[in-house]
C-alpha positions as CSV (number, residue, x, y, z in Angstrom):
1,X,-0.1,0.4,0.3
2,X,2.7,2.5,0.8
3,X,4.5,1.4,-2.4
4,X,1.5,2.1,-4.4
5,X,1.0,5.8,-2.4
6,X,4.4,7.0,-2.9
7,X,4.1,5.7,-7.2
8,X,1.1,7.8,-7.6
9,X,2.1,10.7,-6.1
10,X,5.4,11.0,-8.4
11,X,3.2,10.3,-11.0
12,X,0.7,12.9,-10.1
13,X,3.9,15.6,-9.7
14,X,5.5,14.1,-13.1
15,X,2.5,15.3,-15.5
16,X,3.6,18.7,-14.8
17,X,6.6,20.5,-16.5
18,X,10.0,20.0,-15.1
19,X,10.3,24.5,-15.1
20,X,6.9,24.1,-12.9
21,X,8.6,21.1,-10.6
22,X,11.4,23.8,-10.5
23,X,9.4,26.6,-9.3
24,X,7.4,25.2,-6.4
25,X,10.9,23.8,-5.7
26,X,12.6,27.1,-5.3
27,X,9.5,29.3,-3.8
28,X,8.0,26.3,-1.1
29,X,10.4,23.1,-1.2
30,X,13.4,25.2,-0.7
31,X,11.9,27.7,2.0
32,X,11.2,24.6,4.0
33,X,14.4,22.1,3.8
34,X,16.7,25.4,4.0
35,X,14.9,27.2,6.7
36,X,11.6,25.7,8.8
37,X,12.9,22.3,8.6
38,X,17.1,23.0,8.5
39,X,17.8,19.5,7.6
40,X,21.0,18.4,8.2
41,X,21.8,21.8,8.1
42,X,24.8,21.0,10.7
43,X,26.3,18.5,8.1
44,X,26.6,20.8,5.7
45,X,28.4,23.9,8.0
46,X,30.8,21.2,9.2
47,X,31.5,19.6,5.7
48,X,32.0,22.7,3.9
49,X,33.8,24.5,6.2
50,X,36.4,22.1,6.9
51,X,36.4,21.6,2.7
52,X,36.7,25.0,2.1
53,X,38.9,26.7,5.0
54,X,40.0,29.6,2.9
55,X,36.2,30.9,2.2
56,X,34.9,33.4,4.0
57,X,31.4,33.3,6.2
58,X,29.5,35.3,3.1
59,X,31.0,32.1,0.7
60,X,30.3,29.7,2.8
61,X,26.7,30.6,3.6
62,X,26.0,31.4,-0.2
63,X,27.8,28.2,-1.5
64,X,25.5,26.3,2.1
65,X,22.5,28.5,-0.4
66,X,23.1,27.2,-3.6
67,X,23.7,23.6,-2.6
68,X,20.0,23.5,-0.7
69,X,18.5,24.8,-3.5
70,X,19.9,22.2,-5.8
71,X,19.5,19.6,-3.5
72,X,15.3,20.5,-3.4
73,X,15.5,20.5,-7.3
74,X,17.2,17.1,-7.1
75,X,14.3,15.9,-5.3
76,X,11.6,17.2,-7.6
77,X,14.3,15.8,-10.8
78,X,14.2,12.4,-8.9
79,X,10.2,11.9,-8.8
80,X,10.2,13.4,-12.6
81,X,12.0,10.4,-13.5
82,X,8.4,8.8,-12.4
83,X,7.1,10.1,-16.1
84,X,9.9,11.9,-17.8
85,X,9.6,10.2,-21.7
86,X,12.3,8.6,-23.4
87,X,12.6,11.6,-26.3
88,X,13.2,14.2,-22.9
89,X,15.2,11.9,-21.0
90,X,17.5,12.1,-24.5
91,X,17.7,15.4,-24.7
92,X,18.5,16.8,-21.4
93,X,21.9,14.1,-21.0
94,X,24.7,13.7,-23.1
95,X,27.4,11.2,-22.9
96,X,31.0,11.5,-24.8
97,X,34.2,9.1,-25.1
98,X,31.3,6.4,-24.8
99,X,33.4,4.2,-27.2
100,X,35.7,3.2,-24.2
101,X,32.8,1.6,-22.9
102,X,31.9,-0.5,-26.0
103,X,35.5,-1.6,-26.9
104,X,36.0,-3.2,-23.2
105,X,32.4,-4.5,-23.9
106,X,33.3,-6.0,-27.5
107,X,36.5,-7.8,-26.3
108,X,34.0,-8.9,-23.2
109,X,35.6,-7.2,-20.5
110,X,33.8,-6.1,-17.9
111,X,33.6,-2.1,-16.7
112,X,32.9,-0.7,-13.2
113,X,32.0,2.9,-13.9
114,X,32.7,5.2,-10.7
115,X,30.5,7.9,-9.7
116,X,29.2,10.2,-6.7
117,X,27.0,12.1,-5.7
118,X,27.4,15.1,-7.7
119,X,24.8,16.4,-10.0
120,X,21.8,13.9,-10.7
121,X,23.5,10.3,-10.6
122,X,19.9,9.0,-11.3
123,X,20.1,10.0,-14.9
124,X,22.8,7.9,-15.5
125,X,20.2,5.5,-16.1
126,X,19.2,7.7,-19.2
127,X,23.0,5.6,-20.3
128,X,21.0,3.0,-22.3
129,X,18.6,5.4,-24.2
130,X,22.2,6.5,-25.8
131,X,24.2,2.9,-26.3
132,X,21.2,0.7,-26.2
133,X,24.2,-2.0,-27.1
134,X,25.2,-1.7,-23.6
135,X,24.5,-4.0,-21.1
136,X,24.2,-1.1,-18.1
137,X,23.8,-2.8,-14.7
138,X,23.6,-0.4,-11.7
139,X,24.7,-1.5,-8.3
140,X,22.8,-0.2,-5.3
141,X,22.2,-0.8,-1.7
142,X,18.7,-1.2,-0.8
143,X,17.0,1.3,1.3
144,X,15.2,0.0,4.5
145,X,12.2,1.5,4.0
146,X,10.5,-1.5,1.8
147,X,8.1,1.2,0.1
148,X,11.0,3.3,-1.1
149,X,13.0,0.9,-2.4
150,X,10.4,-0.6,-4.2
151,X,10.1,2.7,-5.4
152,X,13.5,4.1,-6.4
153,X,13.7,0.4,-8.2
154,X,11.4,1.1,-10.5
155,X,12.6,4.4,-11.1
156,X,16.1,3.3,-12.1
157,X,15.0,0.4,-14.5
158,X,12.1,2.4,-16.2
159,X,14.8,2.9,-19.6
160,X,16.2,-0.9,-19.2
161,X,19.0,-0.8,-16.7
162,X,19.3,-3.8,-15.0
163,X,19.9,-3.0,-10.9
164,X,22.3,-5.7,-8.9
165,X,22.6,-5.5,-4.9
166,X,26.3,-4.6,-3.7
167,X,26.7,-7.8,-2.3
168,X,25.9,-10.1,-5.2
169,X,28.0,-7.9,-7.9
170,X,31.1,-10.7,-7.8
171,X,28.5,-13.4,-8.3
172,X,27.0,-11.4,-11.6
173,X,30.6,-11.2,-13.0
174,X,31.2,-14.9,-12.5
175,X,27.5,-15.3,-14.2
176,X,28.3,-13.3,-17.5
177,X,31.2,-14.6,-18.0
178,X,30.1,-17.8,-18.0
179,X,27.8,-17.0,-20.7
180,X,30.8,-15.1,-22.4
181,X,28.8,-11.7,-21.9
182,X,30.2,-8.9,-20.4
183,X,28.6,-5.3,-19.1
184,X,29.2,-2.0,-17.5
185,X,28.5,-1.8,-13.6
186,X,27.7,1.8,-12.1
187,X,29.4,2.0,-8.5
188,X,28.5,5.1,-6.4
189,X,31.5,4.9,-4.6
190,X,32.0,8.3,-2.5
191,X,30.5,7.2,0.6
192,X,31.7,7.2,4.3
193,X,33.2,3.3,4.9
194,X,32.1,1.3,7.9
195,X,34.5,1.0,11.1
196,X,35.5,-2.2,9.4
197,X,36.3,-0.9,6.1
198,X,39.0,1.8,6.8
199,X,41.8,0.6,4.9
200,X,42.9,3.9,3.4
201,X,43.2,7.2,3.7
202,X,43.7,10.2,1.8
203,X,43.5,13.6,1.4
204,X,40.1,14.7,0.0
205,X,38.7,18.3,0.4
206,X,41.7,18.9,2.4
207,X,40.9,16.5,4.8
208,X,42.4,13.6,6.1
209,X,39.4,11.0,4.5
210,X,38.7,7.3,4.9
211,X,37.9,6.0,1.2
212,X,36.5,3.2,-0.2
213,X,38.8,0.7,-1.9
214,X,35.7,-2.0,-2.8
215,X,36.2,-1.0,-6.6
216,X,39.5,-1.8,-6.7
217,X,39.5,-5.0,-5.5
218,X,36.9,-6.1,-7.4
219,X,38.9,-5.1,-10.5
220,X,41.6,-6.8,-9.6
221,X,39.8,-9.8,-8.8
222,X,37.4,-9.9,-11.6
223,X,40.0,-8.2,-14.7
224,X,37.5,-5.6,-15.0
225,X,38.2,-2.0,-16.7
226,X,37.6,0.7,-14.7
227,X,36.2,3.9,-16.0
228,X,34.8,7.5,-14.0
229,X,31.6,9.1,-14.8
230,X,32.7,12.9,-14.7
231,X,29.1,14.8,-14.3
232,X,29.2,18.0,-15.2
233,X,25.8,20.3,-15.3
234,X,25.1,22.7,-18.3
235,X,22.0,24.7,-17.0
236,X,19.4,23.6,-15.1
237,X,17.6,20.1,-15.9
238,X,20.7,19.2,-18.6
239,X,23.7,17.4,-18.1
240,X,27.1,15.5,-19.3
241,X,28.9,13.2,-18.7
242,X,32.7,12.4,-19.4
243,X,33.8,9.1,-19.1
244,X,37.6,8.6,-18.1
245,X,39.4,5.6,-18.8
246,X,41.0,4.9,-15.1
247,X,43.0,1.4,-16.2
248,X,42.1,-1.5,-18.7
249,X,44.7,-3.7,-16.8
250,X,44.0,-3.4,-13.2
251,X,46.6,-6.1,-12.1
252,X,49.2,-3.9,-13.5
253,X,48.1,-1.0,-11.0
254,X,50.1,-0.6,-7.7
255,X,48.2,-0.8,-4.5
256,X,45.4,1.8,-4.1
257,X,46.3,3.6,-6.9
258,X,42.5,3.2,-8.8
259,X,41.3,4.4,-5.4
260,X,43.6,7.3,-5.2
261,X,43.0,8.0,-9.1
262,X,39.2,8.7,-8.3
263,X,39.7,10.2,-5.6
264,X,41.4,13.1,-7.5
265,X,39.0,12.7,-10.3
266,X,36.1,13.4,-7.6
267,X,37.7,16.2,-6.4
268,X,38.3,18.0,-9.6
269,X,34.6,17.2,-10.3
270,X,33.4,19.0,-6.7
271,X,36.2,21.7,-6.8
272,X,34.9,22.8,-10.0
273,X,31.3,23.8,-8.8
274,X,30.9,22.2,-5.1
275,X,27.4,23.4,-5.2
276,X,26.5,20.2,-7.1
277,X,27.7,17.8,-4.2
278,X,25.9,15.8,-1.7
279,X,27.0,18.0,1.3
280,X,24.1,16.5,3.5
281,X,26.0,13.2,3.3
282,X,28.3,12.5,6.9
283,X,31.3,12.0,4.7
284,X,33.3,12.7,7.2
285,X,31.5,10.5,10.4
286,X,35.8,8.5,10.8
287,X,38.2,11.6,11.3
288,X,41.9,10.9,12.4
289,X,43.2,13.6,14.7
290,X,39.9,15.4,15.5
291,X,36.1,14.4,17.4
292,X,32.8,15.3,15.6
293,X,32.6,17.6,18.2
294,X,35.7,19.6,17.3
295,X,34.9,19.3,14.3
296,X,31.6,21.1,14.6
297,X,32.7,23.9,17.3
298,X,35.4,24.8,13.9
299,X,32.6,24.8,11.6
300,X,30.5,27.5,13.2
301,X,33.6,30.2,14.1
302,X,34.2,29.7,10.6
303,X,30.7,30.6,9.0
304,X,30.8,33.5,12.1
305,X,34.3,35.3,11.0
C-alpha cells in the first residue's frame, strides 16, 4: 500500500512540466527544507567549513544556499523520473567517450564505472537510451523502507538498466563470464566506509578522508576495466557525462592506485562547482585527528568569522 501511494504521488507530480516543478522547488520546498526544517544544516556546515577553510562566512553561506536550492530541485528531478519520456531524457543528457565502454564490452571485458553523489546521479540510468547496445547494470544498496526501495528500483529500471545489490556483484560478473557476456556496472563510490572497512586514507577536500577501496579490489579480482564518470551541469535540468579511463589493466596497477585516482578525479569535479555535491552526507564521520565535536565548533567559528 505504501508503494502504491508513493508511486501514485510521483506520477501525479510528473504530469507537471519540469520547469513548473523547479518553480515549486524554489518557492515552497527550498524555504521549507533550508529555513524551517534546517535539514542536516549542521552536517553541511561542518563539511563546507572543513573543505573550504579559505572561504569567508559570506562565501560559505552563499555556497550553502546554492547547495540547498539544488538539493531541493534534485528531489523533484528524481520524482520526475516516474514520468519523463525517453525523448526528453535523451534531450536532457549527453554522454561522451562512450567508445571506452563499447570497446571493453566488445572484447568481453567487464567495466566498473565509478561515480559520486554529484549532479543527478539517477540520470546515469539514461545511458541505455544513448547506447542501446550496452548492458548496463547499476549497483545499489537496498533502502530500509521497502516502499521507497521498490519505488527507486522502479524509477532506475524504466529505460532498461538492470539493478544488482552490491553483495551480488562478484557473483553477477562470474555468471556473465560463464555466459561469454560483459556489462558496464555503475557504482557510486564516494560514501563513508564502515568502521570495519577503514583500509585506506587519503587527503580529500583538505581533510584526511577514509575512502572505500571495494571497487579497486573488485577490479583486481575480476580483471574489469575501471572508468570514471565526470558529470557536469550544463544548465538547470541538463547534464553531460564524460567517461575517463582509469585503467583497463587493473592487475598492473599499484596498491590503492585506482582508489587514489578516483579520489583525485572526484575532487576535481567537486571543486569545479561545489554546490552540486551531496553535502548532507556524513562523509567525514570517521576522523583521524579530530573529534566530531571539535569539527562542529570549528565550523561554527568559520561561519561566524
